[in-house]
VMD Tcl script that builds the backbone (N, CA, C; Angstrom):
set m [mol new atoms 516]
animate dup $m
set s [atomselect $m all]
$s set {name element resname resid chain x y z} {
  {N N ALA 1 A 98.210 96.202 23.009}
  {CA C ALA 1 A 97.156 95.539 22.300}
  {C C ALA 1 A 97.425 95.300 21.062}
  {N N LYS 2 A 96.629 94.831 20.896}
  {CA C LYS 2 A 96.791 94.741 19.076}
  {C C LYS 2 A 95.922 96.123 18.398}
  {N N LEU 3 A 95.918 96.025 17.435}
  {CA C LEU 3 A 95.226 97.813 16.734}
  {C C LEU 3 A 93.862 97.237 16.830}
  {N N THR 4 A 93.571 96.155 15.988}
  {CA C THR 4 A 92.191 95.176 16.526}
  {C C THR 4 A 91.243 95.642 17.409}
  {N N GLU 5 A 92.116 95.349 18.688}
  {CA C GLU 5 A 91.756 95.181 19.713}
  {C C GLU 5 A 91.298 96.985 20.715}
  {N N VAL 6 A 92.157 97.772 19.676}
  {CA C VAL 6 A 92.115 99.007 20.328}
  {C C VAL 6 A 90.800 99.918 19.726}
  {N N HIS 7 A 90.687 99.294 18.063}
  {CA C HIS 7 A 89.314 99.538 17.658}
  {C C HIS 7 A 88.320 99.419 18.511}
  {N N TYR 8 A 88.521 97.723 18.659}
  {CA C TYR 8 A 86.846 96.994 18.763}
  {C C TYR 8 A 86.203 97.602 20.792}
  {N N ASP 9 A 87.123 97.640 21.477}
  {CA C ASP 9 A 87.388 97.775 22.497}
  {C C ASP 9 A 86.205 99.766 22.400}
  {N N SER 10 A 87.428 100.514 21.743}
  {CA C SER 10 A 86.922 101.596 21.680}
  {C C SER 10 A 85.228 101.647 21.115}
  {N N GLN 11 A 85.363 100.926 20.620}
  {CA C GLN 11 A 83.368 101.049 19.655}
  {C C GLN 11 A 82.995 100.435 20.523}
  {N N LEU 12 A 83.373 99.263 21.396}
  {CA C LEU 12 A 82.347 99.309 22.649}
  {C C LEU 12 A 81.364 99.923 23.652}
  {N N ASN 13 A 82.716 100.661 24.009}
  {CA C ASN 13 A 82.660 101.978 24.940}
  {C C ASN 13 A 82.342 103.220 24.377}
  {N N SER 14 A 81.934 102.907 23.375}
  {CA C SER 14 A 81.865 104.771 22.654}
  {C C SER 14 A 80.924 104.574 21.426}
  {N N ASP 15 A 81.344 105.066 20.338}
  {CA C ASP 15 A 80.769 105.377 19.261}
  {C C ASP 15 A 81.813 104.517 18.056}
  {N N ILE 16 A 81.383 104.621 17.001}
  {CA C ILE 16 A 82.322 103.968 15.900}
  {C C ILE 16 A 83.335 105.397 15.365}
  {N N ASP 17 A 83.011 106.701 15.798}
  {CA C ASP 17 A 83.911 107.502 15.262}
  {C C ASP 17 A 84.969 107.913 16.420}
  {N N THR 18 A 84.249 107.981 17.450}
  {CA C THR 18 A 84.950 107.085 18.814}
  {C C THR 18 A 86.370 106.315 18.670}
  {N N ALA 19 A 86.482 105.678 17.877}
  {CA C ALA 19 A 86.735 104.367 17.708}
  {C C ALA 19 A 87.194 104.544 16.672}
  {N N ARG 20 A 87.108 105.495 15.417}
  {CA C ARG 20 A 88.105 105.574 14.423}
  {C C ARG 20 A 89.262 106.131 14.614}
  {N N ASP 21 A 88.234 107.084 16.315}
  {CA C ASP 21 A 89.999 108.440 16.070}
  {C C ASP 21 A 91.208 107.701 17.436}
  {N N ASP 22 A 90.209 106.550 18.410}
  {CA C ASP 22 A 91.297 106.342 19.181}
  {C C ASP 22 A 92.519 105.295 17.957}
  {N N LEU 23 A 91.839 104.321 17.120}
  {CA C LEU 23 A 93.088 104.196 16.148}
  {C C LEU 23 A 93.447 104.519 15.754}
  {N N ILE 24 A 93.227 105.807 14.716}
  {CA C ILE 24 A 94.218 106.917 14.473}
  {C C ILE 24 A 95.317 107.316 15.199}
  {N N ASN 25 A 94.736 107.195 16.364}
  {CA C ASN 25 A 95.824 108.448 17.387}
  {C C ASN 25 A 96.902 106.948 18.036}
  {N N SER 26 A 96.523 105.805 18.072}
  {CA C SER 26 A 97.444 104.708 18.610}
  {C C SER 26 A 98.371 104.506 17.498}
  {N N ILE 27 A 98.231 104.330 16.656}
  {CA C ILE 27 A 98.717 104.181 15.053}
  {C C ILE 27 A 99.960 105.585 15.372}
  {N N GLU 28 A 99.283 106.759 15.103}
  {CA C GLU 28 A 100.175 107.450 15.634}
  {C C GLU 28 A 100.886 107.260 16.233}
  {N N GLU 29 A 100.689 107.247 17.580}
  {CA C GLU 29 A 101.475 107.301 18.621}
  {C C GLU 29 A 102.333 105.671 18.228}
  {N N PHE 30 A 102.453 104.742 18.279}
  {CA C PHE 30 A 102.817 103.368 17.714}
  {C C PHE 30 A 103.983 103.828 17.276}
  {N N PHE 31 A 104.134 104.281 15.729}
  {CA C PHE 31 A 104.450 103.939 14.865}
  {C C PHE 31 A 105.660 105.353 14.353}
  {N N GLY 32 A 104.956 106.586 15.483}
  {CA C GLY 32 A 105.945 108.143 15.318}
  {C C GLY 32 A 105.000 108.769 14.031}
  {N N ILE 33 A 104.227 108.503 13.559}
  {CA C ILE 33 A 103.648 109.393 12.293}
  {C C ILE 33 A 102.984 110.686 13.216}
  {N N ASP 34 A 103.198 111.258 12.955}
  {CA C ASP 34 A 102.962 113.360 13.023}
  {C C ASP 34 A 101.302 113.179 12.789}
  {N N ASP 35 A 100.789 112.884 11.811}
  {CA C ASP 35 A 99.545 113.027 11.143}
  {C C ASP 35 A 98.803 112.057 10.027}
  {N N ILE 36 A 98.331 111.384 10.331}
  {CA C ILE 36 A 97.388 110.467 9.253}
  {C C ILE 36 A 96.596 111.578 9.046}
  {N N ASN 37 A 96.202 111.679 7.539}
  {CA C ASN 37 A 95.967 112.586 6.423}
  {C C ASN 37 A 94.172 111.953 6.169}
  {N N TYR 38 A 94.386 110.280 6.436}
  {CA C TYR 38 A 93.040 110.253 5.347}
  {C C TYR 38 A 92.795 108.968 5.921}
  {N N TYR 39 A 91.582 108.349 6.485}
  {CA C TYR 39 A 91.275 107.357 6.472}
  {C C TYR 39 A 89.941 106.859 5.796}
  {N N VAL 40 A 89.978 105.145 5.611}
  {CA C VAL 40 A 89.322 104.394 4.714}
  {C C VAL 40 A 88.605 103.119 5.772}
  {N N SER 41 A 87.047 103.239 5.651}
  {CA C SER 41 A 86.305 101.761 6.520}
  {C C SER 41 A 85.689 101.265 5.746}
  {N N VAL 42 A 85.698 100.507 6.008}
  {CA C VAL 42 A 84.726 99.102 5.566}
  {C C VAL 42 A 84.278 97.600 6.561}
  {N N ASP 43 A 83.201 97.216 6.584}
  {CA C ASP 43 A 82.883 96.568 7.444}
  {C C ASP 43 A 82.910 94.949 6.988}
  {N N TYR 44 A 82.301 94.351 7.516}
  {CA C TYR 44 A 82.288 92.646 6.870}
  {C C TYR 44 A 81.253 92.512 6.040}
  {N N GLU 45 A 79.724 93.614 6.325}
  {CA C GLU 45 A 79.028 93.166 5.398}
  {C C GLU 45 A 79.273 93.920 3.616}
  {N N GLY 46 A 80.129 95.283 4.294}
  {CA C GLY 46 A 80.376 96.128 2.905}
  {C C GLY 46 A 81.621 95.296 1.923}
  {N N PHE 47 A 82.177 94.338 2.219}
  {CA C PHE 47 A 83.313 94.113 2.056}
  {C C PHE 47 A 82.482 92.974 0.608}
  {N N SER 48 A 81.733 91.973 1.569}
  {CA C SER 48 A 80.656 91.044 0.678}
  {C C SER 48 A 79.907 91.309 -0.388}
  {N N ALA 49 A 79.801 93.208 0.360}
  {CA C ALA 49 A 78.676 93.429 -0.791}
  {C C ALA 49 A 78.877 93.589 -1.613}
  {N N ILE 50 A 80.259 94.153 -1.850}
  {CA C ILE 50 A 80.941 94.726 -3.155}
  {C C ILE 50 A 82.105 93.843 -3.834}
  {N N ILE 51 A 81.894 92.616 -3.170}
  {CA C ILE 51 A 82.716 91.393 -4.012}
  {C C ILE 51 A 81.203 90.917 -4.733}
  {N N ASP 52 A 80.141 91.242 -3.845}
  {CA C ASP 52 A 79.159 90.155 -4.532}
  {C C ASP 52 A 78.700 90.972 -6.069}
  {N N VAL 53 A 78.897 93.186 -5.925}
  {CA C VAL 53 A 78.566 93.549 -7.532}
  {C C VAL 53 A 79.425 93.483 -8.440}
  {N N LEU 54 A 81.019 93.079 -7.920}
  {CA C LEU 54 A 81.795 92.756 -9.269}
  {C C LEU 54 A 81.497 91.265 -9.564}
  {N N GLY 55 A 81.314 90.787 -9.253}
  {CA C GLY 55 A 80.199 89.441 -9.488}
  {C C GLY 55 A 81.280 88.126 -8.952}
  {N N GLY 56 A 82.300 88.319 -7.976}
  {CA C GLY 56 A 82.503 87.272 -7.086}
  {C C GLY 56 A 84.149 87.321 -7.882}
  {N N ILE 57 A 84.988 86.910 -7.187}
  {CA C ILE 57 A 86.374 86.661 -7.260}
  {C C ILE 57 A 87.204 85.325 -7.324}
  {N N ASP 58 A 87.926 85.151 -8.737}
  {CA C ASP 58 A 88.193 83.799 -8.807}
  {C C ASP 58 A 89.851 83.275 -7.916}
  {N N ILE 59 A 89.760 82.639 -7.149}
  {CA C ILE 59 A 91.140 82.246 -6.336}
  {C C ILE 59 A 91.256 80.977 -6.267}
  {N N VAL 60 A 92.783 80.461 -6.046}
  {CA C VAL 60 A 93.375 79.257 -6.375}
  {C C VAL 60 A 94.209 79.360 -4.705}
  {N N PRO 61 A 93.607 79.171 -3.444}
  {CA C PRO 61 A 94.055 78.847 -2.427}
  {C C PRO 61 A 95.599 78.394 -2.561}
  {N N ILE 62 A 96.760 78.829 -1.896}
  {CA C ILE 62 A 97.647 78.915 -1.595}
  {C C ILE 62 A 98.168 78.023 -0.126}
  {N N TYR 63 A 96.860 77.810 0.436}
  {CA C TYR 63 A 96.759 77.170 1.640}
  {C C TYR 63 A 95.960 76.194 1.699}
  {N N ASN 64 A 95.907 74.774 2.634}
  {CA C ASN 64 A 94.436 74.188 2.970}
  {C C ASN 64 A 94.160 75.155 3.994}
  {N N MET 65 A 92.924 75.158 3.804}
  {CA C MET 65 A 92.241 76.568 4.882}
  {C C MET 65 A 91.001 75.602 5.968}
  {N N LYS 66 A 91.501 75.065 6.661}
  {CA C LYS 66 A 90.365 74.123 7.345}
  {C C LYS 66 A 89.811 74.308 8.856}
  {N N TYR 67 A 89.193 75.452 9.063}
  {CA C TYR 67 A 88.683 76.193 10.199}
  {C C TYR 67 A 87.057 76.262 10.475}
  {N N TYR 68 A 86.604 75.408 11.804}
  {CA C TYR 68 A 85.549 75.858 12.013}
  {C C TYR 68 A 85.350 76.269 13.482}
  {N N ASP 69 A 84.266 77.540 13.602}
  {CA C ASP 69 A 84.162 77.960 14.865}
  {C C ASP 69 A 82.734 78.239 15.215}
  {N N PRO 70 A 82.142 77.024 16.233}
  {CA C PRO 70 A 81.177 76.759 16.047}
  {C C PRO 70 A 80.355 78.277 17.098}
  {N N VAL 71 A 81.096 78.637 17.662}
  {CA C VAL 71 A 80.334 79.906 18.722}
  {C C VAL 71 A 80.359 80.963 17.458}
  {N N ASP 72 A 80.657 81.352 16.722}
  {CA C ASP 72 A 80.096 82.274 15.512}
  {C C ASP 72 A 79.472 81.807 14.138}
  {N N GLY 73 A 80.256 80.535 14.025}
  {CA C GLY 73 A 79.160 79.576 13.261}
  {C C GLY 73 A 80.143 80.228 11.775}
  {N N LEU 74 A 81.223 80.313 11.717}
  {CA C LEU 74 A 82.346 80.321 11.073}
  {C C LEU 74 A 83.010 79.110 10.522}
  {N N LYS 75 A 82.687 79.130 9.131}
  {CA C LYS 75 A 83.550 78.102 8.629}
  {C C LYS 75 A 84.232 77.880 7.839}
  {N N ILE 76 A 85.184 77.724 7.157}
  {CA C ILE 76 A 86.531 78.276 6.319}
  {C C ILE 76 A 86.725 76.619 6.234}
  {N N ASP 77 A 86.281 76.579 4.526}
  {CA C ASP 77 A 86.770 74.833 4.166}
  {C C ASP 77 A 87.580 75.197 2.741}
  {N N PHE 78 A 88.800 75.683 2.606}
  {CA C PHE 78 A 89.035 75.696 0.766}
  {C C PHE 78 A 90.383 74.745 0.849}
  {N N ASP 79 A 90.175 73.732 -0.244}
  {CA C ASP 79 A 91.452 72.822 -0.371}
  {C C ASP 79 A 92.764 73.956 -1.297}
  {N N LYS 80 A 94.291 73.571 -0.885}
  {CA C LYS 80 A 95.273 74.378 -1.869}
  {C C LYS 80 A 95.476 74.105 -3.094}
  {N N ASP 81 A 95.401 74.783 -4.085}
  {CA C ASP 81 A 95.686 74.068 -5.183}
  {C C ASP 81 A 94.371 74.361 -6.392}
  {N N VAL 82 A 92.999 74.432 -5.371}
  {CA C VAL 82 A 91.380 73.757 -6.196}
  {C C VAL 82 A 91.162 75.664 -6.559}
  {N N GLU 83 A 90.664 75.369 -8.125}
  {CA C GLU 83 A 90.001 77.254 -8.137}
  {C C GLU 83 A 88.366 77.224 -7.826}
  {N N TYR 84 A 88.844 78.369 -7.267}
  {CA C TYR 84 A 87.232 78.712 -6.160}
  {C C TYR 84 A 86.478 80.118 -6.988}
  {N N HIS 85 A 85.491 80.054 -7.373}
  {CA C HIS 85 A 84.915 81.555 -7.704}
  {C C HIS 85 A 84.384 81.863 -6.442}
  {N N LEU 86 A 84.738 82.786 -5.540}
  {CA C LEU 86 A 84.098 82.964 -4.242}
  {C C LEU 86 A 83.059 84.104 -4.360}
  {N N ASP 87 A 81.803 83.822 -3.870}
  {CA C ASP 87 A 81.128 85.455 -3.672}
  {C C ASP 87 A 81.810 86.228 -2.267}
  {N N GLY 88 A 80.935 87.307 -2.547}
  {CA C GLY 88 A 81.152 87.641 -1.020}
  {C C GLY 88 A 81.043 87.361 0.069}
  {N N GLU 89 A 80.499 86.488 0.609}
  {CA C GLU 89 A 80.706 85.441 1.828}
  {C C GLU 89 A 81.561 85.076 2.242}
  {N N ASP 90 A 82.155 83.754 0.785}
  {CA C ASP 90 A 83.289 83.256 1.053}
  {C C ASP 90 A 84.362 83.685 0.785}
  {N N ALA 91 A 84.388 84.699 0.507}
  {CA C ALA 91 A 85.456 86.160 0.345}
  {C C ALA 91 A 86.171 86.291 1.755}
  {N N LEU 92 A 85.141 86.818 2.314}
  {CA C LEU 92 A 84.989 86.991 4.029}
  {C C LEU 92 A 86.125 85.721 4.258}
  {N N LYS 93 A 85.317 84.828 4.295}
  {CA C LYS 93 A 85.987 83.598 5.128}
  {C C LYS 93 A 87.389 83.473 4.710}
  {N N PHE 94 A 87.452 83.666 3.559}
  {CA C PHE 94 A 88.803 83.246 2.742}
  {C C PHE 94 A 89.693 84.563 3.498}
  {N N VAL 95 A 89.340 86.027 3.295}
  {CA C VAL 95 A 90.510 86.857 3.790}
  {C C VAL 95 A 90.437 86.649 5.207}
  {N N ARG 96 A 89.379 86.364 6.118}
  {CA C ARG 96 A 89.819 85.920 7.504}
  {C C ARG 96 A 90.627 85.069 8.366}
  {N N TRP 97 A 91.107 84.139 7.141}
  {CA C TRP 97 A 91.443 82.853 7.676}
  {C C TRP 97 A 92.865 83.417 7.858}
  {N N ARG 98 A 93.285 82.208 9.170}
  {CA C ARG 98 A 94.888 82.390 9.487}
  {C C ARG 98 A 94.653 81.185 10.157}
  {N N LYS 99 A 94.516 80.547 10.762}
  {CA C LYS 99 A 94.868 78.948 10.952}
  {C C LYS 99 A 93.871 78.149 10.684}
  {N N ASN 100 A 94.258 76.746 10.498}
  {CA C ASN 100 A 93.237 75.812 10.909}
  {C C ASN 100 A 92.719 75.205 12.233}
  {N N ASN 101 A 92.229 74.585 12.633}
  {CA C ASN 101 A 91.775 74.280 13.762}
  {C C ASN 101 A 92.332 73.801 14.541}
  {N N GLN 102 A 93.420 72.709 14.133}
  {CA C GLN 102 A 94.292 72.144 14.661}
  {C C GLN 102 A 95.971 72.857 15.111}
  {N N GLY 103 A 95.541 74.179 15.006}
  {CA C GLY 103 A 96.626 75.041 15.079}
  {C C GLY 103 A 97.084 75.403 13.716}
  {N N SER 104 A 98.515 75.813 13.602}
  {CA C SER 104 A 99.020 76.353 12.300}
  {C C SER 104 A 98.745 75.428 11.688}
  {N N SER 105 A 98.770 76.056 10.491}
  {CA C SER 105 A 98.885 74.946 9.277}
  {C C SER 105 A 100.240 74.288 8.979}
  {N N SER 106 A 100.693 73.268 7.937}
  {CA C SER 106 A 101.956 72.961 7.554}
  {C C SER 106 A 102.544 73.996 7.044}
  {N N GLU 107 A 101.448 75.115 6.405}
  {CA C GLU 107 A 102.364 76.326 5.415}
  {C C GLU 107 A 102.804 77.352 6.364}
  {N N THR 108 A 101.404 78.307 7.203}
  {CA C THR 108 A 101.734 79.256 7.954}
  {C C THR 108 A 101.756 78.413 9.639}
  {N N ASP 109 A 102.740 79.776 10.125}
  {CA C ASP 109 A 102.854 79.125 12.091}
  {C C ASP 109 A 101.187 80.273 12.340}
  {N N GLY 110 A 100.338 80.610 11.907}
  {CA C GLY 110 A 98.885 80.784 12.563}
  {C C GLY 110 A 98.751 81.940 13.426}
  {N N SER 111 A 99.975 83.013 12.799}
  {CA C SER 111 A 100.029 84.393 13.135}
  {C C SER 111 A 98.916 85.014 11.915}
  {N N ASP 112 A 99.581 86.715 12.280}
  {CA C ASP 112 A 99.018 87.414 11.348}
  {C C ASP 112 A 99.551 87.781 10.004}
  {N N LEU 113 A 100.828 87.252 9.940}
  {CA C LEU 113 A 101.452 87.064 9.014}
  {C C LEU 113 A 101.231 86.004 7.537}
  {N N GLY 114 A 100.734 84.946 7.965}
  {CA C GLY 114 A 100.321 84.312 6.967}
  {C C GLY 114 A 98.762 84.613 6.680}
  {N N ARG 115 A 97.733 85.317 7.654}
  {CA C ARG 115 A 96.783 85.848 7.149}
  {C C ARG 115 A 97.022 86.916 6.006}
  {N N ILE 116 A 98.083 87.798 6.470}
  {CA C ILE 116 A 98.622 89.017 5.346}
  {C C ILE 116 A 99.271 88.738 4.197}
  {N N GLU 117 A 99.919 87.518 4.075}
  {CA C GLU 117 A 100.362 87.427 2.834}
  {C C GLU 117 A 99.094 86.465 2.430}
  {N N ASN 118 A 98.124 85.763 3.023}
  {CA C ASN 118 A 96.906 85.534 1.909}
  {C C ASN 118 A 96.019 86.788 1.548}
  {N N GLN 119 A 96.162 87.892 2.491}
  {CA C GLN 119 A 94.910 89.049 2.106}
  {C C GLN 119 A 95.546 89.432 0.960}
  {N N ARG 120 A 97.132 89.468 1.003}
  {CA C ARG 120 A 98.222 90.072 0.094}
  {C C ARG 120 A 97.515 89.895 -1.952}
  {N N TYR 121 A 97.540 88.029 -1.429}
  {CA C TYR 121 A 97.064 87.336 -2.670}
  {C C TYR 121 A 95.798 87.631 -3.345}
  {N N PHE 122 A 94.565 87.562 -2.170}
  {CA C PHE 122 A 93.113 88.352 -2.791}
  {C C PHE 122 A 93.216 89.256 -3.248}
  {N N ILE 123 A 93.907 90.653 -2.970}
  {CA C ILE 123 A 94.350 91.826 -3.177}
  {C C ILE 123 A 94.979 91.987 -4.807}
  {N N SER 124 A 95.763 91.142 -5.381}
  {CA C SER 124 A 96.092 90.937 -6.455}
  {C C SER 124 A 94.773 90.549 -7.501}
  {N N CYS 125 A 94.018 89.183 -6.686}
  {CA C CYS 125 A 92.810 88.576 -7.550}
  {C C CYS 125 A 92.280 89.621 -8.128}
  {N N PHE 126 A 91.831 90.527 -6.526}
  {CA C PHE 126 A 90.678 91.542 -7.086}
  {C C PHE 126 A 90.597 91.960 -7.921}
  {N N ILE 127 A 92.570 93.267 -7.652}
  {CA C ILE 127 A 92.765 93.931 -8.801}
  {C C ILE 127 A 92.823 93.452 -10.139}
  {N N ASP 128 A 92.872 92.617 -10.497}
  {CA C ASP 128 A 92.711 91.359 -11.709}
  {C C ASP 128 A 91.418 91.799 -12.142}
  {N N GLU 129 A 90.711 91.805 -11.284}
  {CA C GLU 129 A 89.118 91.536 -11.472}
  {C C GLU 129 A 88.813 92.975 -12.044}
  {N N LEU 130 A 89.431 93.686 -11.063}
  {CA C LEU 130 A 88.659 94.240 -11.573}
  {C C LEU 130 A 89.394 95.160 -12.446}
  {N N SER 131 A 90.489 95.348 -13.124}
  {CA C SER 131 A 90.871 95.209 -14.386}
  {C C SER 131 A 90.550 94.864 -15.204}
  {N N SER 132 A 89.928 94.262 -15.272}
  {CA C SER 132 A 89.408 92.987 -16.375}
  {C C SER 132 A 87.731 93.929 -17.193}
  {N N PRO 133 A 88.169 93.982 -18.613}
  {CA C PRO 133 A 87.167 94.716 -19.276}
  {C C PRO 133 A 85.483 94.521 -18.824}
  {N N LEU 134 A 85.265 93.368 -17.747}
  {CA C LEU 134 A 84.383 92.770 -16.949}
  {C C LEU 134 A 84.077 93.813 -15.904}
  {N N GLY 135 A 85.056 93.825 -15.412}
  {CA C GLY 135 A 85.292 94.296 -13.951}
  {C C GLY 135 A 84.946 96.453 -14.394}
  {N N ILE 136 A 85.366 96.792 -15.288}
  {CA C ILE 136 A 85.551 98.242 -15.878}
  {C C ILE 136 A 84.256 98.950 -15.679}
  {N N VAL 137 A 83.458 97.403 -16.347}
  {CA C VAL 137 A 82.093 97.793 -16.924}
  {C C VAL 137 A 81.548 97.911 -15.521}
  {N N LYS 138 A 81.394 97.488 -14.772}
  {CA C LYS 138 A 80.746 97.314 -13.346}
  {C C LYS 138 A 81.562 98.356 -12.686}
  {N N THR 139 A 82.295 99.024 -12.793}
  {CA C THR 139 A 82.813 100.338 -11.721}
  {C C THR 139 A 81.663 101.028 -11.160}
  {N N PRO 140 A 80.669 101.578 -12.211}
  {CA C PRO 140 A 80.054 102.753 -11.460}
  {C C PRO 140 A 79.165 102.041 -10.185}
  {N N SER 141 A 78.660 100.661 -10.789}
  {CA C SER 141 A 78.177 99.680 -9.621}
  {C C SER 141 A 78.801 99.498 -8.217}
  {N N LEU 142 A 79.924 99.508 -8.506}
  {CA C LEU 142 A 80.888 99.199 -7.232}
  {C C LEU 142 A 80.993 100.474 -7.097}
  {N N ILE 143 A 81.343 101.193 -7.338}
  {CA C ILE 143 A 81.529 103.329 -6.180}
  {C C ILE 143 A 80.056 103.079 -5.656}
  {N N SER 144 A 78.158 102.607 -6.193}
  {CA C SER 144 A 77.828 103.105 -5.697}
  {C C SER 144 A 77.369 102.405 -4.540}
  {N N LYS 145 A 77.628 100.854 -4.505}
  {CA C LYS 145 A 77.330 100.212 -3.572}
  {C C LYS 145 A 78.716 100.640 -2.528}
  {N N GLY 146 A 79.817 100.827 -2.994}
  {CA C GLY 146 A 80.540 101.188 -1.972}
  {C C GLY 146 A 80.279 102.529 -1.451}
  {N N CYS 147 A 79.974 103.241 -1.986}
  {CA C CYS 147 A 79.510 105.046 -1.148}
  {C C CYS 147 A 78.252 104.037 0.058}
  {N N GLN 148 A 77.899 103.285 -0.302}
  {CA C GLN 148 A 76.574 102.285 1.216}
  {C C GLN 148 A 77.621 102.135 2.317}
  {N N TYR 149 A 78.367 101.468 1.591}
  {CA C TYR 149 A 79.562 101.174 2.957}
  {C C TYR 149 A 81.080 101.652 3.512}
  {N N ILE 150 A 81.119 102.263 2.438}
  {CA C ILE 150 A 83.180 102.807 3.385}
  {C C ILE 150 A 82.613 104.143 3.637}
  {N N LYS 151 A 83.443 103.859 4.520}
  {CA C LYS 151 A 83.742 105.605 5.363}
  {C C LYS 151 A 84.828 105.778 4.819}
  {N N THR 152 A 84.768 107.343 4.839}
  {CA C THR 152 A 86.305 108.040 4.396}
  {C C THR 152 A 86.215 109.720 4.724}
  {N N ASP 153 A 87.018 110.218 4.416}
  {CA C ASP 153 A 87.225 111.419 4.619}
  {C C ASP 153 A 87.831 111.688 3.669}
  {N N LEU 154 A 88.391 110.858 2.512}
  {CA C LEU 154 A 88.946 110.930 1.288}
  {C C LEU 154 A 87.943 111.915 0.463}
  {N N PRO 155 A 88.531 112.535 0.028}
  {CA C PRO 155 A 88.121 113.872 -1.029}
  {C C PRO 155 A 87.438 112.700 -2.668}
  {N N ALA 156 A 86.619 112.989 -2.896}
  {CA C ALA 156 A 85.963 112.293 -4.304}
  {C C ALA 156 A 87.217 112.208 -5.193}
  {N N ASN 157 A 87.809 113.340 -5.525}
  {CA C ASN 157 A 88.927 113.390 -6.425}
  {C C ASN 157 A 90.186 112.821 -5.859}
  {N N LYS 158 A 90.656 112.383 -4.948}
  {CA C LYS 158 A 91.646 111.619 -4.354}
  {C C LYS 158 A 91.214 110.265 -4.606}
  {N N ILE 159 A 90.018 109.848 -3.751}
  {CA C ILE 159 A 89.710 108.630 -4.666}
  {C C ILE 159 A 89.913 108.214 -5.977}
  {N N LEU 160 A 89.235 108.737 -6.494}
  {CA C LEU 160 A 89.266 108.682 -8.434}
  {C C LEU 160 A 90.768 108.263 -8.315}
  {N N VAL 161 A 91.909 109.527 -7.661}
  {CA C VAL 161 A 93.328 109.314 -8.424}
  {C C VAL 161 A 93.721 107.964 -7.706}
  {N N TYR 162 A 93.973 107.972 -6.739}
  {CA C TYR 162 A 93.816 106.635 -6.165}
  {C C TYR 162 A 93.279 105.262 -6.446}
  {N N ALA 163 A 92.615 105.021 -7.270}
  {CA C ALA 163 A 91.905 103.876 -7.645}
  {C C ALA 163 A 92.449 104.042 -9.343}
  {N N LEU 164 A 92.495 105.261 -9.926}
  {CA C LEU 164 A 93.120 104.621 -11.391}
  {C C LEU 164 A 94.823 104.243 -11.695}
  {N N SER 165 A 95.413 105.101 -10.554}
  {CA C SER 165 A 96.812 104.707 -9.883}
  {C C SER 165 A 96.768 103.064 -9.606}
  {N N ILE 166 A 95.677 102.815 -9.070}
  {CA C ILE 166 A 95.804 101.393 -8.428}
  {C C ILE 166 A 95.809 100.774 -9.893}
  {N N LEU 167 A 94.442 100.789 -10.400}
  {CA C LEU 167 A 94.265 99.929 -11.935}
  {C C LEU 167 A 95.339 99.996 -13.068}
  {N N LYS 168 A 95.674 101.399 -12.541}
  {CA C LYS 168 A 97.275 101.241 -13.733}
  {C C LYS 168 A 98.450 100.286 -13.309}
  {N N SER 169 A 98.549 100.280 -12.197}
  {CA C SER 169 A 99.580 99.623 -11.600}
  {C C SER 169 A 99.692 98.081 -11.599}
  {N N GLY 170 A 98.506 97.696 -11.742}
  {CA C GLY 170 A 98.139 96.346 -11.838}
  {C C GLY 170 A 98.590 95.377 -10.626}
  {N N THR 171 A 98.796 94.177 -10.736}
  {CA C THR 171 A 99.220 93.555 -8.871}
  {C C THR 171 A 100.250 94.050 -8.656}
  {N N ASP 172 A 101.237 94.386 -9.173}
  {CA C ASP 172 A 102.697 94.653 -9.139}
  {C C ASP 172 A 102.640 95.702 -7.751}
}
mol reanalyze $m
mol bondsrecalc $m
mol representation Tube
mol addrep $m
C-alpha cells in the first residue's frame, strides 16, 4: 500500500493519533529506520490558511496543469510559463496536481515523481517568499496561524532552530 493509504485507512478505522502512529511504524519498518524522533502534520485547510497569511505565493508553472474531478469538485487549470500569484486554495491545487485529465502530460509520467518535482519547486518559491523582507515581517502571524493547524511533537526550540536553518540555507 502507499504510505498515504496507510494513514488514510488507519484514520478511517480509528483516529488521527492512531493513524499517525501506524504511518510512523510503517515508515520505520519499510525503510529500516530504528526510531523516528518527531513528526509534523498539517491538513489541507491548514496548508491553505498558512499560504493566505503569507499573502500568497508567486509561481510560474513548469507544466501545463489541466485537471478536473467532478466528484471532488477539484479544478486545476494553470498554464506553463505563465506567472500566477496563488492564494491558499490555488496553492493547494498546484501541489496536488499529478497529471492532466487525458492522462499524463507530455512533461511527466503522471506518477508521484512528477508531483514531487512540482512540490519541490513550490517549496523553493515558498522559501523565497518567507525569506523576503515582507515574509520575515509576517513570521509572527505565520507562527500563530501555524500553531492552529500544525500537529507536531517537536519542541519549540527545535522548531525555531530548524526554521532558521531553512531560511538561512535558502532554496538550495
